[in-house]
ZAMARGU-4260 file (C-alpha; in steps of 0.2 Angstrom, whole numbers, plus 5000, padded with zeros to 4 digits):
<rodrens>
0) 5005/4742/5165 | 5021/4739/5158 | 5032/4742/5145 | 5044/4729/5137 | 5059/4732/5127
5) 5068/4718/5118 | 5085/4720/5109 | 5088/4711/5094 | 5082/4707/5078 | 5080/4688/5076
10) 5069/4673/5078 | 5073/4673/5096 | 5068/4690/5102 | 5052/4690/5091 | 5048/4674/5099
15) 5050/4681/5117 | 5041/4698/5111 | 5027/4687/5107 | 5026/4678/5123 | 5028/4694/5132
20) 5015/4702/5124 | 5003/4689/5129 | 5004/4696/5147 | 4989/4706/5152 | 5002/4717/5160
25) 5011/4721/5146 | 5005/4737/5136 | 5017/4738/5123 | 5033/4728/5118 | 5048/4739/5110
30) 5061/4731/5098 | 5077/4736/5095 | 5079/4734/5081 | 5063/4722/5077 | 5062/4715/5061
35) 5048/4714/5047 | 5035/4704/5058 | 5039/4710/5076 | 5031/4726/5073 | 5012/4721/5075
40) 4998/4720/5089 | 5007/4725/5102 | 5026/4727/5095 | 5035/4744/5088 | 5051/4742/5081
45) 5066/4758/5086 | 5079/4760/5074 | 5093/4756/5087 | 5102/4739/5089 | 5116/4734/5102
50) 5131/4743/5094 | 5139/4754/5108 | 5138/4767/5097 | 5121/4767/5102 | 5120/4764/5119
55) 5116/4783/5126 | 5102/4783/5115 | 5096/4765/5123 | 5097/4773/5140 | 5087/4788/5134
60) 5073/4778/5128 | 5073/4765/5141 | 5071/4783/5153 | 5059/4792/5141 | 5047/4777/5138
65) 5048/4772/5156 | 5053/4754/5153 | 5049/4743/5164 | 5059/4728/5157 | 5073/4725/5146
70) 5080/4711/5138 | 5094/4709/5128 | 5094/4694/5117 | 5112/4693/5106 | 5128/4687/5114
75) 5138/4704/5108 | 5132/4717/5118 | 5131/4705/5132 | 5150/4702/5131 | 5155/4720/5126
80) 5146/4726/5143 | 5128/4733/5138 | 5121/4729/5156 | 5134/4735/5165 | 5133/4753/5157
85) 5114/4753/5157 | 5115/4748/5176 | 5128/4763/5179 | 5114/4774/5172 | 5103/4767/5186
90) 5092/4755/5174 | 5093/4742/5186 | 5077/4730/5177 | 5089/4725/5163 | 5090/4705/5161
95) 5105/4698/5154 | 5122/4697/5164 | 5135/4707/5166 | 5153/4707/5153 | 5160/4700/5168
100) 5149/4685/5168 | 5145/4684/5149 | 5163/4678/5148 | 5156/4662/5150 | 5151/4662/5130
105) 5163/4675/5125 | 5181/4668/5131 | 5182/4648/5127 | 5198/4649/5138 | 5187/4654/5153
110) 5173/4642/5152 | 5185/4628/5151 | 5193/4633/5164 | 5180/4635/5174 | 5171/4617/5171
115) 5188/4612/5175 | 5188/4620/5191 | 5170/4615/5196 | 5172/4596/5190 | 5159/4600/5177
120) 5161/4584/5164 | 5167/4593/5148 | 5179/4587/5133 | 5198/4583/5137 | 5204/4599/5130
125) 5219/4612/5127 | 5218/4631/5128 | 5233/4636/5114 | 5241/4653/5111 | 5247/4649/5094
130) 5246/4639/5077 | 5262/4627/5083 | 5254/4624/5100 | 5236/4619/5093 | 5245/4608/5077
135) 5255/4598/5095 | 5237/4595/5104 | 5230/4590/5087 | 5242/4577/5088 | 5240/4573/5105
140) 5221/4573/5104 | 5216/4568/5089 | 5205/4550/5090 | 5194/4540/5076 | 5180/4551/5081
145) 5190/4568/5074 | 5194/4582/5085 | 5186/4600/5086 | 5193/4618/5085 | 5185/4632/5096
150) 5190/4651/5094 | 5192/4660/5109 | 5180/4674/5107 | 5165/4676/5100 | 5164/4672/5080
155) 5144/4674/5075 | 5142/4653/5075 | 5156/4650/5064 | 5170/4648/5078 | 5167/4629/5081
160) 5177/4618/5069 | 5171/4599/5069 | 5185/4587/5060 | 5184/4571/5054 | 5202/4568/5054
165) 5220/4573/5060 | 5223/4579/5042 | 5207/4589/5040 | 5211/4598/5058 | 5227/4600/5052
170) 5222/4607/5033 | 5207/4620/5042 | 5218/4627/5057 | 5227/4641/5048 | 5210/4650/5039
175) 5206/4649/5058 | 5218/4657/5064 | 5220/4670/5049 | 5200/4672/5051 | 5198/4675/5071
180) 5218/4673/5078 | 5231/4662/5086 | 5218/4656/5102 | 5213/4639/5099 | 5204/4627/5111
185) 5206/4611/5104 | 5196/4597/5111 | 5193/4579/5109 | 5177/4576/5099 | 5165/4568/5109
190) 5149/4556/5101 | 5131/4556/5106 | 5115/4564/5106 | 5116/4583/5108 | 5103/4593/5118
195) 5100/4608/5125 | 5096/4614/5143 | 5090/4631/5147 | 5088/4640/5165 | 5083/4657/5172
200) 5095/4665/5185 | 5094/4678/5200 | 5113/4679/5203 | 5109/4664/5217 | 5098/4652/5210
205) 5094/4644/5193 | 5077/4642/5188 | 5077/4627/5175 | 5067/4627/5161 | 5062/4607/5163
210) 5062/4603/5146 | 5076/4597/5135 | 5077/4604/5117 | 5086/4599/5102 | 5093/4610/5089
215) 5100/4605/5071 | 5115/4615/5068 | 5122/4606/5053 | 5115/4614/5037 | 5109/4599/5026
220) 5100/4585/5031 | 5108/4570/5039 | 5118/4582/5051 | 5130/4585/5037 | 5137/4601/5031
225) 5144/4616/5037 | 5139/4623/5055 | 5125/4637/5056 | 5118/4645/5067 | 5104/4632/5070
230) 5092/4623/5056 | 5079/4619/5068 | 5074/4614/5084 | 5062/4606/5094 | 5055/4599/5112
235) 5051/4592/5123 | 5067/4580/5117 | 5061/4562/5121 | 5081/4560/5126 | 5081/4571/5139
240) 5071/4566/5155 | 5066/4575/5170 | 5080/4564/5181 | 5093/4570/5169 | 5087/4587/5170
245) 5088/4588/5189 | 5104/4581/5187 | 5111/4594/5177 | 5104/4609/5186 | 5113/4601/5202
250) 5130/4598/5195 | 5131/4609/5180 | 5120/4626/5181 | 5118/4628/5200 | 5137/4628/5204
255) 5142/4639/5187 | 5129/4651/5197 | 5139/4649/5213 | 5155/4650/5207 | 5150/4668/5198
260) 5142/4674/5215 | 5160/4669/5225 | 5166/4681/5213 | 5157/4692/5216 | 5152/4695/5198
265) 5133/4686/5200 | 5128/4678/5186 | 5108/4685/5181 | 5099/4682/5166 | 5095/4666/5153
270) 5110/4655/5155 | 5111/4640/5142 | 5120/4625/5143 | 5124/4613/5126 | 5125/4595/5129
275) 5130/4579/5121 | 5125/4562/5129 | 5140/4550/5129 | 5141/4534/5135 | 5148/4541/5152
280) 5134/4553/5154 | 5130/4569/5148 | 5144/4582/5147 | 5144/4602/5142 | 5149/4606/5126
285) 5146/4624/5128 | 5139/4638/5139 | 5130/4652/5131 | 5122/4668/5140 | 5106/4671/5133
290) 5092/4660/5128 | 5097/4650/5110 | 5090/4654/5094 | 5080/4642/5085 | 5076/4633/5104
295) 5068/4648/5110 | 5055/4647/5097 | 5047/4632/5102 | 5050/4634/5121 | 5040/4650/5118
300) 5026/4639/5112 | 5026/4626/5125 | 5029/4640/5139 | 5011/4640/5148 | 5017/4656/5161
305) 5018/4671/5160 | 5034/4675/5153 | 5034/4694/5160 | 5029/4688/5177 | 5041/4674/5177
310) 5058/4689/5170 | 5052/4702/5183 | 5050/4689/5197 | 5070/4687/5194 | 5075/4704/5200
315) 5068/4699/5218 | 5079/4689/5226 | 5067/4685/5241 | 5054/4679/5228 | 5049/4661/5228
320) 5056/4651/5215 | 5041/4643/5207 | 5042/4628/5195 | 5038/4634/5177 | 5024/4626/5169
325) 5022/4620/5151 | 5006/4617/5140 | 5004/4596/5135 | 5012/4591/5118 | 5027/4596/5109
330) 5033/4611/5098 | 5044/4607/5083 | 5051/4624/5073 | 5060/4622/5054 | 5070/4639/5050
335) 5070/4644/5032 | 5084/4652/5026 | 5090/4661/5008 | 5098/4651/4996 | 5118/4651/4999
340) 5117/4654/5019 | 5128/4651/5028 | 5139/4661/5013 | 5133/4675/5002 | 5114/4678/5000
345) 5104/4689/4987 | 5092/4700/4999 | 5076/4711/4995 | 5066/4696/4988 | 5049/4695/4992
350) 5041/4682/5004 | 5025/4677/4999 | 5010/4666/5010 | 5014/4670/5027 | 4995/4673/5029
355) 4991/4657/5025 | 5003/4649/5034 | 4999/4659/5049 | 4980/4653/5047 | 4986/4634/5051
360) 4981/4626/5069 | 4996/4629/5081 | 5007/4639/5070 | 5018/4654/5072 | 5027/4662/5060
365) 5042/4672/5070 | 5054/4683/5059 | 5073/4685/5057 | 5081/4690/5042 | 5067/4701/5035
370) 5060/4718/5032 | 5044/4726/5028 | 5043/4737/5013 | 5027/4745/5011 | 5012/4730/5013
375) 5025/4716/5009 | 5039/4706/5017 | 5056/4706/5010 | 5073/4694/5014 | 5088/4703/5023
380) 5096/4690/5030 | 5104/4673/5031 | 5088/4664/5043 | 5074/4671/5037 | 5059/4664/5046
385) 5057/4653/5060 | 5041/4644/5053 | 5036/4633/5073 | 5021/4624/5076 | 5014/4617/5094
390) 5003/4603/5095 | 4997/4595/5111 | 4994/4580/5103 | 5013/4576/5102 | 5028/4577/5094
395) 5024/4570/5077 | 5009/4581/5073 | 5019/4596/5078 | 5032/4592/5066 | 5020/4589/5053
400) 5010/4606/5056 | 5027/4616/5055 | 5030/4606/5037 | 5014/4610/5031 | 5016/4629/5035
405) 5033/4627/5026 | 5025/4623/5011 | 5015/4638/5011 | 5029/4650/5011 | 5039/4656/4994
410) 5051/4665/4988 | 5060/4667/4971 | 5071/4652/4968 | 5064/4645/4985 | 5070/4643/5003
415) 5082/4632/5011 | 5076/4622/5023 | 5080/4604/5033 | 5069/4590/5029 | 5074/4581/5045
420) 5069/4592/5056 | 5063/4580/5075 | 5066/4566/5063 | 5076/4554/5072 | 5064/4558/5090
425) 5050/4556/5077 | 5055/4540/5073
</rodrens>
């Protein structure tokens, strides 16, 4: 029997822990720090997070609790080198990439140049180290579709600016540089539907999660407004065929893993490729070195296999990489956010209707920006809840169930949410 530690506090971590707790081998799931919804059933919250100042305490916790598997959810601790630190303490059962491998997400210049070296299809771009160079690149690469600006380091979901015109890019560039620095990747803006593909790597191979997911980043219906951490997701995405996923595995995911191994920094952990289906075929928009949020939530509702077994098997390079199995049908996740997100928000508002929503068939409520105060749940962040529904009959019913659950939940002043999650696929 085993204890599992999930590092993080979002809906992704709640979903991973929820799925992990279903394993007969798992006796307890510890969340560090967790949220208002994670300390139920097999769950227990620990007042630690991924900041460097807590790393020693995390190492002691893993040893004292005899944790069999640690899963690092967010990108920041991975980029800072938490996995390396824990492994240096002899704690090897940590699922996540090393700091060197985490550059794939943390450093846009690094990932752009690696894709360029491996001939992985991507948008044409220029790595700029000054505002003057960025302005010159904007003049060169901007088209009728616009232009995209990406800051080099981690930016909490605020480091990518999609501009419709050259003039808009010139106007927004100074603020981006003032906020994040002058190292900017200027890239052509591609057109087409976007989707996500995920895999699990043991350092040598990639075990594909063979369903495509679609996230909804913009704040408002119709994909307009500022980018967010994600306002909803669903899967399987009809536009992503099994043939396309195998193609992406062979031409995108596997080359990346082989290159890291060749460099002496094997990539282990979740590997996420955000892609866009252009007229020339799929092209990579970005890589992430962890599971996506909110894509993780519907995926966990669809996954048939024991997640604990799947992840622990990745530590054994001699084990067979069997195909993952999924339930028939589809799952849809709708994010409820605080009014004002992604800007300033009001915290401490009591949430009601959660029990009624959870009673609906196929519905799971994953928490992110919540805290438990006595017997009630209060808001504590921008994205508050991931209302996720599974339906064996397909996406139409899954979407219907998700929005029925949304209608049961309320706070003072109301949540903000998109009303068109999965609408294009359903129509």
